[in-house]
C-alpha positions in Angstrom: -6.7 95.6 -9.3 -6.3 91.6 -9.6 -7.4 89.9 -12.7 -10.3 87.8 -12.1 -8.7 84.6 -13.0 -11.2 82.0 -11.2 -15.0 83.4 -10.7 -15.7 79.7 -8.6 -13.2 81.5 -6.0 -13.8 84.7 -6.3 -17.8 84.0 -5.2 -16.6 81.6 -2.4 -14.5 84.2 -1.5 -15.9 87.5 -2.0 -19.9 87.1 -2.5 -21.0 83.7 -0.4 -20.3 84.0 3.4 -18.0 81.3 5.1 -20.9 79.8 6.9 -20.3 76.3 7.9 -22.5 74.2 9.1 -21.9 73.1 13.0 -21.6 69.0 13.3 -20.0 68.5 16.0 -23.2 67.0 17.8 -24.4 64.7 15.0 -20.2 63.4 15.0 -20.6 62.8 18.3 -23.8 60.8 17.9 -22.8 59.2 15.1 -19.4 57.8 16.8 -21.6 56.7 19.5 -23.6 54.9 16.9 -20.6 53.3 15.3 -19.0 52.7 18.6 -22.2 50.8 19.2 -22.2 49.2 16.2 -18.4 47.7 16.9 -19.8 46.6 20.2 -22.7 44.6 19.1 -20.5 43.3 15.8 -18.1 42.3 18.8 -20.8 40.4 20.6 -21.9 38.9 16.9 -18.6 37.5 16.6 -18.4 36.5 20.6 -21.8 34.7 20.0 -20.8 33.1 16.4 -17.4 31.9 18.4 -19.0 30.7 21.8 -21.8 28.3 19.6 -18.8 27.4 17.4 -17.0 26.2 21.2 -20.8 25.1 22.2 -20.5 22.8 18.7 -17.4 21.4 19.7 -18.3 20.8 23.3 -21.1 18.4 22.0 -19.0 16.6 20.0 -16.8 16.6 22.6 -19.8 15.2 25.0 -21.1 13.1 22.5 -17.8 11.2 22.2 -17.7 10.7 26.0 -20.9 9.4 26.0 -20.1 6.7 23.5 -16.8 6.2 25.3 -18.9 5.4 28.9 -21.6 3.3 26.8 -18.4 1.6 25.6 -16.8 1.4 28.9 -20.4 0.2 30.0 -20.5 -2.7 27.8 -17.2 -3.9 28.4 -17.5 -4.0 32.2 -21.0 -5.9 32.5 -19.7 -8.1 29.5 -16.8 -9.0 31.4 -18.9 -9.4 34.6 -21.1 -11.6 32.8 -18.4 -13.7 31.2 -16.6 -14.1 34.6 -19.5 -15.4 35.9 -20.5 -17.7 33.3 -16.8 -19.0 33.5 -17.3 -19.7 37.1 -20.6 -21.5 36.7 -19.0 -23.9 34.1 -15.8 -24.4 36.0 -17.8 -25.6 38.8 -20.0 -27.9 36.2 -16.9 -29.3 35.4 -15.3 -29.4 38.7 -18.3 -32.0 39.8 -18.0 -34.1 36.6 -14.7 -34.6 36.8 -15.4 -35.7 40.6 -17.8 -38.0 39.5 -14.8 -39.4 36.7 -12.7 -40.0 39.4 -14.8 -41.8 41.6 -15.7 -44.3 38.3 -12.5 -45.1 37.2 -10.9 -45.6 40.8 -14.0 -48.3 41.2 -12.9 -50.1 37.5 -9.0 -50.0 38.6 -9.8 -51.7 41.9 -11.6 -54.3 39.8 -8.9 -55.2 37.0 -6.5 -55.1 39.7 -7.8 -57.8 41.6 -8.5 -59.7 37.8 -4.6 -59.0 37.2 -3.8 -60.7 40.4 -5.8 -64.0 39.8 -4.7 -64.3 35.7 -0.7 -63.7 37.0 -1.2 -66.7 39.4 -2.6 -68.6 36.8 0.2 -68.4 34.6 2.8 -68.7 37.1 0.8 -72.3 38.2 1.2 -73.0 34.4 4.7 -72.1 33.9 6.1 -73.8 37.1 4.4 -77.0 35.8 6.2 -76.4 31.9 9.4 -75.6 34.0 9.9 -79.2 35.0 10.2 -79.9 31.4 14.0 -80.5 29.8 12.9 -80.6 26.4 11.4 -77.2 26.7 14.1 -76.0 28.9 16.4 -75.9 26.1 14.5 -74.5 23.4 14.0 -71.6 25.7 17.6 -71.4 26.3 18.2 -71.8 22.6 15.6 -69.4 21.4 16.7 -66.5 24.4 20.4 -67.0 22.7 18.4 -66.4 19.1 16.9 -63.1 20.6 20.4 -61.8 21.7 21.9 -62.4 18.1 19.1 -61.1 16.6 19.6 -57.4 18.3 23.2 -57.9 17.1 22.5 -58.3 13.9 20.3 -55.8 13.7 22.9 -53.1 15.2 25.3 -54.6 13.2 23.3 -54.1 10.0 22.7 -50.0 11.1 26.5 -50.0 11.3 27.5 -51.7 7.9 25.1 -49.4 6.6 26.6 -46.4 7.9 29.8 -47.3 7.1 28.1 -47.5 3.4 27.0 -43.9 3.7 30.0 -42.8 4.6 32.3 -44.0 2.3 30.0 -42.7 -0.4 30.1 -39.1 1.7 33.9 -39.1 1.4 34.5 -40.0 -1.8 31.9 -36.9 -2.7 33.8 -34.7 -0.3 37.6 -35.7 -1.9 36.5 -35.8 -5.6 36.9 -39.5 -6.0 36.5 -43.5 -5.2 38.3 -44.1 -2.1 41.1 -46.9 -2.7 40.6 -46.2 -6.5 39.1 -49.2 -8.1 39.5 -51.4 -5.7 36.3 -52.5 -3.4 37.8 -52.3 -0.6 40.6 -49.2 0.8 42.4 -48.8 3.4 41.1 -45.9 5.8 44.7 -44.9 7.2 46.3 -44.6 4.1 43.5 -42.3 3.2 43.6 -40.2 6.0 47.6 -39.9 5.3 46.8 -38.9 2.1 44.5 -36.2 3.4 47.0 -35.0 6.0 49.5 -34.0 3.3 46.8 -32.8 1.3 45.5 -30.0 4.2 49.5 -29.1 4.6 50.0 -28.2 1.3 46.4 -26.3 1.4 47.4 -24.6 4.4 51.1 -23.1 3.1 48.9 -22.3 0.3 46.5 -20.3 1.7 48.7 -18.6 4.2 50.5 -17.3 0.6 47.4 -16.4 -0.8 46.4 -14.1 2.4 50.2 -12.6 2.2 49.5 -11.7 -1.4 46.2 -10.7 -0.9 47.0 -8.0 2.1 50.1 -7.0 -0.3 47.7 -6.4 -2.9 45.3 -4.5 -1.2 47.8 -2.3 0.5 49.6 -1.5 -3.1 45.9 -0.6 -4.5 45.1 1.4 -1.8 48.4 3.0 -2.2 47.9 3.4 -5.9 43.9 4.9 -5.6 45.5 7.3 -3.3 48.8 8.2 -5.2 45.9 8.5 -8.4 43.4 10.6 -6.5 46.3 13.0 -5.5 47.4 13.4 -9.1 44.2 14.1 -10.3 43.8 17.1 -7.8 47.1 18.4 -9.1 49.1 16.8 -6.3 51.7 14.6 -8.1 54.0 12.3 -5.1 57.5 12.9 -4.9 60.3 11.3 -3.3 59.6 11.5 0.9 62.7 13.9 1.1 61.8 16.0 -1.2 58.6 16.4 0.2 59.8 16.4 3.6 61.9 19.5 2.8 59.3 21.8 0.9 57.0 21.1 3.6 59.8 22.3 6.4 60.1 25.5 4.1 56.6 25.9 3.7 56.5 25.9 7.5 58.7 28.4 8.2 57.2 31.0 5.6 60.1 29.9 2.6 58.2 30.1 -1.0 59.5 26.9 -2.6 58.7 24.5 -5.3 60.0 21.5 -7.0 61.5 21.8 -10.1 59.0 19.1 -12.1 56.1 21.1 -11.2 57.6 24.1 -12.7 58.6 23.0 -16.4 57.4 20.9 -19.5 59.4 19.2 -22.1 58.5 20.7 -25.5 60.2 17.8 -27.6 58.6 14.5 -27.1 61.3 12.4 -28.6 63.9 14.1 -26.1 61.9 13.4 -22.8 63.3 10.2 -21.9 66.9 11.8 -22.2 66.1 14.7 -20.1 64.2 12.8 -17.2 67.1 10.5 -17.2 69.9 12.9 -17.1 68.4 15.0 -14.7 67.3 12.0 -12.5 67.3 13.4 -9.0 67.6 17.0 -10.2 63.9 16.7 -11.3 62.8 16.4 -7.1 65.2 19.9 -6.5 63.5 22.5 -4.3 63.6 25.7 -5.5 63.6 28.9 -3.2 64.0 32.6 -4.1 68.0 33.5 -4.1 67.3 35.6 -1.4 66.6 33.4 1.0 68.9 30.7 0.0 70.7 30.6 3.0 67.7 30.6 5.4 66.7 27.6 3.5 70.2 25.7 3.9 69.9 26.5 7.4 66.0 24.8 7.6 67.5 21.8 5.2 70.4 21.2 7.6 68.0 21.3 10.8 66.1 17.8 9.6 67.0 14.9 10.3 69.7 13.0 8.7 67.4 10.9 6.9 66.2 13.6 4.5 68.9 13.7 2.0 69.7 13.4 -1.2 67.2 16.5 -2.2 69.0 18.9 -4.3 68.6 22.9 -3.0 70.0 25.0 -5.5 71.6 28.5 -5.2 69.7 30.4 -7.4 72.3 33.3 -7.3 75.0 31.6 -7.9 73.5 30.2 -11.0 72.5 33.3 -12.6 74.0 34.6 -16.0 74.1 30.7 -17.0 74.5 30.3 -20.7 72.1 27.8 -22.8 73.9 27.0 -25.5 72.2 26.0 -28.9 71.1 22.8 -29.9 71.6 21.8 -25.9 68.9 20.3 -23.6 67.8 23.7 -22.2 65.6 24.7 -24.6 63.8 21.2 -24.6 62.6 22.7 -21.6 59.8 25.4 -21.1 59.0 27.1 -17.6 57.3 30.2 -16.8 58.9 30.6 -13.5 62.2 32.5 -13.6 63.6 30.4 -10.8 63.5 27.1 -13.3 64.5 28.9 -16.3 67.7 29.7 -14.1 68.2 26.1 -13.2 67.3 24.8 -16.5 70.1 26.9 -18.3 72.6 26.3 -15.8 71.9 22.4 -15.2 71.1 21.3 -19.2 72.4 24.7 -21.1 75.7 22.9 -21.7 74.0 19.1 -22.6 74.0 19.1 -25.9 71.8 16.7 -28.1 73.7 14.7 -30.4 73.5 11.6 -32.5 76.1 8.3 -31.5 78.3 9.9 -33.9 78.8 13.5 -32.6 78.2 12.3 -29.0 82.1 12.3 -28.3 82.5 15.6 -30.0 81.2 17.5 -26.6 81.8 17.4 -23.0 78.4 16.6 -22.1 76.3 15.3 -24.4 73.5 12.8 -25.0 71.6 11.2 -27.5 67.8 10.4 -27.9 67.9 6.6 -27.1 69.8 8.0 -23.8 73.1 7.3 -24.0 75.1 10.2 -22.4 79.1 11.3 -22.5 80.4 13.0 -20.1 84.1 13.6 -18.8 84.9 11.8 -21.9 83.0 8.9 -20.6 79.7 7.2 -22.6 77.2 5.6 -20.5 73.8 4.2 -21.3 71.3 5.6 -18.9 69.5 3.0 -16.7 65.8 2.6 -17.7 64.7 2.6 -14.2 65.6 6.8 -14.4 63.9 7.6 -17.2 60.8 5.1 -16.8 58.7 6.8 -14.6 58.1 10.8 -16.1 57.7 13.6 -13.5 58.5 16.8 -15.8 55.4 18.6 -16.8 51.7 18.0 -17.9 52.1 14.8 -19.9 54.2 13.3 -17.2 51.3 13.7 -15.0 48.7 12.6 -17.8 50.9 9.4 -18.2 51.4 8.6 -14.7 47.4 9.0 -14.3 47.0 6.4 -17.2 49.6 3.8 -15.6 47.9 4.3 -12.2 44.5 3.9 -13.4 45.8 0.7 -15.6 47.7 -0.3 -12.6 44.9 0.2 -10.4 42.3 -2.0 -12.7 45.2 -4.9 -12.4 45.8 -5.1 -8.8 41.7 -4.8 -8.5 41.2 -7.6 -10.7 43.8 -9.8 -8.9 42.5 -9.1 -5.5 39.3 -10.6 -6.8 41.0 -13.6 -8.2 43.0 -14.0 -5.2 39.6 -13.6 -3.2 38.2 -16.6 -5.2 41.3 -18.9 -4.7 41.2 -17.8 -1.0 37.3 -19.2 -0.9 38.5 -22.2 -3.1 40.8 -22.9 -0.8 38.5 -22.8 2.0 36.3 -24.5 0.9 38.2 -27.4 -0.1 39.8 -27.1 3.3 36.3 -27.8 4.7 36.2 -30.8 2.3 38.8 -32.6 3.7 38.1 -31.7 7.4 34.5 -33.6 7.0 36.2 -36.2 4.8 38.9 -36.6 7.7 36.1 -37.0 10.2 34.1 -39.1 8.2 36.9 -42.0 7.8 38.0 -41.9 11.4 34.1 -42.8 12.3 34.4 -45.5 9.1 37.5 -47.0 11.0 35.2 -47.6 14.3 32.5 -49.4 12.1 34.8 -51.6 10.7 34.2 -54.7 13.3 30.6 -53.9 12.7 30.5 -54.5 9.0 32.7 -57.9 9.2 29.9 -59.0 12.1 26.9 -58.2 10.2 28.6 -60.4 7.8 28.8 -63.2 10.1 25.8 -63.2 12.2 23.3 -64.7 9.7 24.8 -68.2 9.8 25.6 -68.4 13.2 21.2 -67.6 13.5 20.8 -70.1 10.4 22.5 -72.9 13.4 20.4 -71.9 16.2 17.5 -72.6 13.9 18.2 -76.3 13.2 19.4 -76.9 16.8 15.6 -75.8 18.0 14.0 -77.6 14.8 15.1 -80.8 16.4 14.1 -80.7 19.6 10.7 -82.6 20.5 8.1 -80.3 22.0 4.7 -82.4 21.3 4.6 -82.7 25.2 4.6 -79.1 25.8 2.6 -77.3 23.4 -0.8 -77.8 25.3 0.7 -76.1 28.1 2.7 -73.3 26.4 -0.7 -72.2 24.3 -2.3 -72.1 27.6 0.8 -69.9 29.2 0.2 -67.4 25.7 -3.8 -67.4 26.7 -2.9 -66.2 29.8 -0.4 -63.8 28.9 -2.3 -62.0 26.6 -5.6 -61.8 29.0 -3.0 -60.3 31.4 -1.7 -57.8 29.1 -5.3 -56.8 28.3 -6.2 -56.7 31.8 -2.9 -54.5 32.4 -3.6 -52.2 29.2 -7.2 -51.4 30.4 -6.0 -50.8 34.1 -3.4 -48.5 33.2 -5.8 -46.7 30.8 -8.5 -46.0 33.8 -5.5 -45.5 35.9 -3.9 -42.8 33.4 -7.8 -41.6 33.0 -8.1 -41.6 36.4 -5.0 -39.5 36.7 -5.5 -36.9 33.9 -9.0 -36.7 35.9 -7.1 -35.4 39.0 -5.0 -33.3 37.1 -7.7 -31.9 35.9 -9.6 -31.5 39.0 -6.6 -29.9 40.8 -5.9 -27.2 37.9 -10.0 -26.8 37.4 -10.3 -26.0 41.1 -7.7 -23.5 41.2 -9.1 -22.0 38.2 -12.6 -22.0 39.6 -11.3 -20.1 42.3 -9.4 -17.8 40.6 -12.8 -17.4 38.3 -14.8 -16.9 41.1 -12.5 -14.2 42.4 -12.4 -12.7 38.9 -16.6 -12.9 38.9 -16.4 -11.3 42.0 -13.6 -8.3 41.3 -16.0 -7.9 37.7 -19.1 -7.6 39.6 -17.3 -5.0 42.3 -16.1 -3.3 38.8 -19.6 -2.9 37.3 -20.7 -1.8 40.7 -18.0 0.9 41.3 -18.7 2.0 37.0 -22.6 2.7 38.0 -22.1 4.4 41.1 -22.9 8.6 39.6 -23.9 7.5 36.4 -26.8 6.3 37.7 -28.6 9.1 35.2 -26.9 7.4 32.0 -28.0 3.8 33.4 -31.0 3.3 31.4 -28.8 4.6 28.1 -26.2 2.5 29.4 -28.9 -0.9 29.3 -30.4 0.1 26.0 -27.0 0.4 24.3 -26.1 -3.0 26.1 -29.4 -5.0 24.7 -28.9 -3.3 20.8 -25.1 -4.5 21.2 -25.6 -7.9 22.4 -28.5 -9.0 19.7 -26.6 -11.7 17.5 -23.1 -10.7 18.7 -21.4 -13.1 21.7 -20.2 -11.5 24.8 -16.2 -12.4 24.2 -16.6 -10.7 20.5 -17.6 -7.6 22.1 -15.4 -7.5 25.2 -11.9 -8.3 22.7 -13.5 -6.0 20.3 -13.3 -3.2 22.9 -9.6 -2.0 22.7 -10.4 -1.0 19.0 -13.6 0.6 19.4 -13.3 3.0 22.3 -9.4 3.7 20.3 -11.0 5.5 17.6 -13.5 7.2 20.0 -10.8 8.3 22.2 -8.7 9.1 19.2 -11.6 11.4 18.3 -12.5 12.7 21.8 -9.1 14.4 22.2 -9.5 15.5 18.6 -12.5 17.1 19.9 -10.6 18.0 22.7 -7.9 19.8 21.0 -9.9 21.5 18.7 -12.0 22.7 21.8 -8.9 24.1 23.7 -7.7 26.0 19.7 -11.1 27.4 19.9 -11.6 28.6 23.7 -7.5 29.8 23.3 -8.5 31.8 19.9 -11.5 33.4 21.9 -9.3 34.5 24.9 -6.9 35.7 23.0 -9.2 37.5 20.8 -11.6 38.5 23.4 -9.2 39.1 26.3 -11.2 36.6 28.1 -10.6 33.7 30.6 -12.6 30.8 29.5 -11.4 27.4 31.0 -9.1 25.3 27.9 -11.2 21.7 29.4 -14.3 21.2 27.8 -15.4 19.3 31.2 -16.0 22.8 31.7 -18.0 24.1 28.4 -20.6 25.2 30.7 -18.6 27.9 31.8 -18.7 28.9 28.0 -22.5 28.3 27.4 -23.1 30.7 30.3 -21.5 33.2 28.7 -23.1 32.5 25.2 -26.5 33.2 27.0 -25.8 36.1 28.7 -24.3 37.4 25.2 -27.4 36.4 23.2 -30.4 37.0 26.2 -29.3 40.6 27.1 -25.6 42.2 25.7 -26.4 41.9 21.9 -30.0 43.3 22.6 -28.8 46.2 24.4 -26.2 47.1 21.9 -28.9 46.9 19.6 -30.9 49.4 21.6 -28.0 51.8 21.7 -27.3 51.5 18.1 -31.2 52.3 17.6 -30.7 54.8 19.5 -27.5 56.6 18.9 -28.4 55.9 15.4 -31.6 58.1 15.5 -30.5 60.9 17.6 -27.8 61.0 14.9 -30.6 61.0 12.1 -32.3 63.9 13.7 -29.4 66.0 13.9 -28.7 65.1 10.4 -32.3 66.5 9.4 -33.1 69.3 12.0 -29.6 70.8 12.2 -27.5 70.0 9.3 -30.3 69.7 6.4 -32.4 72.1 7.8 -29.3 74.7 7.9 -27.6 73.6 4.8 -30.4 74.3 2.9 -31.0 77.3 4.2 -27.9 78.7 2.9 -28.2 77.3 -0.3 -31.2 79.0 -0.8 -30.0 82.5 0.6 -27.6 81.7 -1.4 -29.7 81.0 -4.8 -32.1 83.9 -3.9 -28.8 86.4 -3.4 -28.0 85.5 -7.2 -31.2 86.2 -8.5 -31.6 89.5 -7.4 -27.9 90.6 -9.0 -29.3 88.9 -12.2 -32.3 90.9 -12.1 -30.5 93.9 -11.7 -28.0 92.9 -14.5 -30.8 92.0 -16.6 -31.5 95.9 -17.4 -27.6 96.8 -17.7 -25.4 96.5 -20.8 -21.6 97.0 -20.6 -20.7 98.2 -23.8 -21.7 95.2 -26.1 -22.2 92.4 -23.2 -24.5 91.4 -20.6 -23.8 89.7 -17.5 -25.1 87.1 -15.5 -24.2 84.9 -12.2 -25.0 81.5 -12.5 -24.7 78.3 -9.9 -24.6 74.9 -10.9 -24.7 71.3 -8.8 -21.1 69.8 -8.6 -21.5 66.5 -10.4 -19.3 64.8 -7.4 -21.6 66.4 -5.1 -25.0 66.0 -6.7 -25.6 62.9 -4.6 -25.3 64.4 -1.7 -27.3 67.4 -2.8 -30.6 65.0 -3.2 -30.3 63.0 -0.4 -30.2 66.3 1.5 -33.4 67.8 -0.5 -35.0 64.4 0.0 -34.2 64.7 3.6 -35.5 68.6 3.9 -39.0 67.2 2.4 -39.7 64.6 4.8 -41.8 65.8 7.4 -41.7 63.1 9.4 -39.8 60.5 10.0 -41.4 57.3 10.4 -39.4 55.0 12.3 -36.1 56.8 10.8 -34.3 58.6 8.2 -33.4 55.3 6.5 -37.1 53.5 6.8 -38.1 56.9 4.9 -35.6 56.9 1.9 -36.9 55.5 -1.2 -33.9 53.2 -2.8 -31.1 51.6 -1.8 -28.6 54.4 -3.2 -30.2 57.1 -1.4 -29.6 55.0 1.7 -25.9 53.9 0.5 -25.4 57.9 -0.1 -26.0 58.7 3.9 -23.9 56.4 5.0 -21.1 57.6 2.7 -21.7 61.2 3.9 -22.2 59.8 7.5 -18.6 57.6 7.4 -17.0 60.4 6.0 -17.9 63.0 8.8 -16.9 59.9 11.2 -13.4 58.9 9.4 -12.3 62.5 9.5 -11.4 65.2 12.0 -13.8 68.1 12.4 -11.2 70.7 11.3 -10.5 68.5 8.4 -10.7 69.4 4.5 -13.3 66.7 4.1 -15.9 67.6 6.7 -15.4 71.1 6.3 -16.3 70.8 2.7 -19.4 68.6 3.6 -20.2 71.6 5.9 -19.6 74.4 3.7 -23.0 74.8 1.6 -20.6 76.8 -1.2 -18.6 74.0 -2.1 -21.9 72.2 -3.5 -21.7 74.4 -6.8 -19.7 75.2 -9.3 -20.0 79.3 -10.0 -19.8 81.5 -13.3 -20.8 84.4 -14.9 -22.3 84.4 -18.3 -21.7 86.7 -21.2 -24.5 87.7 -23.6 -23.2 89.4 -26.6 -26.2 91.7 -27.4 -24.6 92.4 -31.2 -24.3 89.1 -32.3 -27.1 86.3 -32.8 -26.5 82.4 -33.1 -27.7 81.0 -36.1 -29.0 78.1 -34.4 -31.5 79.6 -31.7 -32.2 83.1 -33.4 -30.4 84.5 -29.6 -27.9 86.1 -28.6 -24.8 83.8 -28.1 -24.1 83.1 -24.5 -20.4 82.5 -23.3 -18.7 81.5 -20.0 -16.9 83.8 -18.1 -14.3 81.4 -16.9 -13.6 79.7 -20.8 -12.9 83.1 -22.5 -11.6 85.8 -19.3 -8.0 85.2 -20.9 -9.0 86.5 -24.1 -10.7 89.6 -23.0 -8.8 92.8 -23.0 -7.8 94.8 -20.4 -11.4 96.9 -20.1 -13.5 93.4 -20.7 -11.5 91.7 -18.5 -11.8 94.3 -15.7 -15.9 94.7 -16.3 -16.9 91.1 -14.9 -14.7 92.2 -12.2 -16.1 95.0 -10.9 -19.9 93.2 -11.8 -18.5 90.8 -9.0 -17.4 93.4 -6.4 -20.5 94.5 -6.6 -22.1 91.2 -6.1 -20.0 90.6 -2.8 -20.7 94.1 -1.6 -24.5 93.4 -2.1 -24.2 90.1 -0.6 -22.3 91.6 2.3 -24.8 94.6 3.0 -27.8 92.4 2.6 -27.7 90.4 5.9 -28.6 93.7 7.7 -29.7 96.5 4.6 -31.3 98.9 7.3 -28.8 99.0 9.9 -25.7 99.5 6.9 -24.5 102.6 4.9 -23.5 100.4 2.0 -20.2 102.1 1.6 -17.9 100.8 -1.0 -14.2 102.0 -1.4 -12.1 102.0 -4.7 -8.4 103.4 -5.1 -7.6 104.2 -8.9 -10.8 102.1 -10.2 -11.9 101.3 -13.7 -8.5 102.2 -14.8 -8.6 100.4 -18.0 -12.1 100.6 -18.7 -14.1 102.5 -21.7 -16.0 105.7 -20.7 -19.2 103.6 -21.4 -17.8 100.6 -19.3 -17.4 102.8 -16.3 -20.2 104.4 -16.6 -22.2 100.9 -16.4 -20.1 99.7 -13.8 -21.3 102.7 -11.8 -24.5 102.5 -12.6 -25.0 98.9 -11.4 -23.3 99.9 -8.3 -26.0 102.8 -7.7 -28.9 100.2 -8.7 -27.7 97.7 -5.8 -27.7 100.6 -3.3 -24.1 101.3 -3.0 -22.2 104.5 -2.0 -19.1 104.7 -3.9 -15.9 106.2 -2.6 -13.3 106.2 -5.5 -9.5 107.9 -6.1 -8.8 108.4 -9.9 -6.2 110.2 -11.6 -7.6 113.4 -13.1 -7.7 112.0 -16.8 -10.6 109.8 -15.3 -12.0 112.7 -14.1 -14.3 113.6 -16.4 -15.7 110.6 -16.9 -16.8 109.4 -13.6 -17.7 112.7 -11.9 -21.5 112.6 -13.7 -22.3 109.8 -11.7 -20.7 111.3 -7.9 -23.0 113.0 -5.8 -19.6 114.9 -4.6 -15.9 115.2 -6.0 -12.5 116.7 -3.6 -9.6 117.3 -6.0 -6.6 116.5 -4.1 -3.6 118.9 -5.0 0.2 118.2 -3.8 2.5 121.2 -3.6 6.1 120.4 -2.3 5.6 118.8 0.9 1.9 120.5 1.4 -1.7 119.1 0.0 -4.4 120.9 -1.0 -8.3 119.8 -1.2 -10.8 121.7 -3.2 -14.0 120.7 -4.0 -14.8 120.3 -7.2 -18.5 121.0 -7.1 -17.6 124.4 -6.2 -16.6 125.3 -9.8 -19.6 123.8 -11.4 -21.3 120.9 -11.4 -21.9 118.9 -14.7 -25.6 118.7 -16.5 
């Protein structure tokens, strides 16, 4: 006996037959329908993409048309402008030729007039020349004109001299010659030479000082930068030796880097006593010999550096109150060296100085070898030991760097002032030299007015009464000649200009004619092959030339067409990108050039007019087949199986209705599963539709029902036929949940007044052994009934049990066997002897099996007597 743990599972496994509906044909039709749908969607996507391409191509065509119209406007405007210019130049040529002819006639007339006037003047001058008084005055006047011109030049030079004097005084910053009105230019020049020499020497000195200052500032800044990075500078020999040892892989240190001075008031004494030993290079005791060899191999200028043999210095005793404790270090090697060098140098006062072999005071008075020596201040003025020394040096370097930079600025200012003064002296020197050359002219300007006064007196003294009428006539003729010459000159100049203009205009006319022919040819060439555009072009030209001159239109061409070309190129780029995307998405080979857009248009027309309708027809056909399969096979068969299951349960329940098992009565139930209710509703709807008008979807009343069918189709499509999903859809048993209801006939529900009814699935674990077995046998009976019902005429309805009913009481056993009998079952069961008495009354025959040793015997139990 296996406990009945799940009624639902038992019903599906043993009562209801596993009869899944075959949906392979429907799935095939659905796949065809979905494939056609995908093809249609792909066609729609292609159509949308091709329409986008077509729109972009239309934009490109529009911009290309605008460019053509603009080019037409340009070539026609240029042709018209060229024709106008050629006509205008030809007209101007005719005008210039007429002007030249008129000027030539006027020039000939004026030439004759001038010749006549000059002949009359010569006759009058000849008559006047024979007068002596006139000749004298004429000579005096010519001399006076010479003196007037000389006076004008002398005054200009005198004014220049005064100007130069003021400029030189301003440049030199003093008046020339002091307070005297006159001065000696040579003395001033000598003074300037002397000052220039002094300035030159001072400038050279300043430049040297500036170079030295810049060098010192650079070195100071470099040392400060090194020190701020923790890289103090030591004497070159110590640094050179340390670098050589490190190059050879020998660890080494400079003593000053390793120690600190703990007592500040003894720092100068320690620094002074150590002196150059501060820069001693320390190496590991075991590598002294190797280091010594490296030291010896260096050039001889690397000298004066202490290389201590620390091995020999071990054990040096640092005496109390010596300088050694003043120096602290974390390096054992520096400690050895400090104890050896300073351990016997005692701190003393001036009174106790001589009490030790080696001693020193705070004030740097030292005592050694019975000799007292004051340390030189320069030996300890610069500190090297410890952090305080580095900080002090950094501060000193910063101060020094600031001083050097300030000095550099000061020297720069002084050099600039020196250069400015030198330039002023140079200009003043040049001005003085020029003044020397103007001195004579200045003196002449002062003397000439007197000479002119003498000449004016001589001219006034001459009697010219007899010659005055003749002079008046000559002057009148001269004025007439001058006017005639002026008129002649104007006419000749006008003719020359007209001839030059004519020659230039003829060349321009020839060029304009060539340009006119070229523009006409260009216009004709532009129209070739564009006859279809000609009407549009002429209309565009007429519209654009209203209120706008041709030159403006021609000049604005580049600006206008540039915008169109930019938009054309942008449209072309958009077109190429759209086509490239289309080719990539749909594995096509459309041309990327918008000039071949007709190809895309023809593809679009094919898809719109033939392929998409074909796909839609295919969709409709495949969908109709799938819907017919769904209704005529799937729905009908599934509904048939469900109704058969319900009928079997009704028959079993009709039998159970008249039986009670102890105080319990049983009833099988099947209820629609909540998660499958929508599908069941669709199946019932589809089963009720007798004839589909158009399609299954058209017959369904609500969108929710249509979505339910779609969801069912999608689940079948997405999964394999043998998958759990599809098997669940095709298995009629999975649409319901199953249970056995237990009615307690000995109790009443106070609310309903009827016996209470419970679900076996909820209380089965609470039942005793017999109570739990009873529903099991009821369910077994239902299972066999369902099995044999398929062919009741050709079955013997045999049921076999082994040790059945072992936990049930006699009443329940009897009721169970009665239930089997009512269902028409023939029960064959093997039971232990203690159950024989209970079961025997319900058996048609009983066989007793007895085993003795290795033999078994069967006896007919009924032979002894039959139960009443």
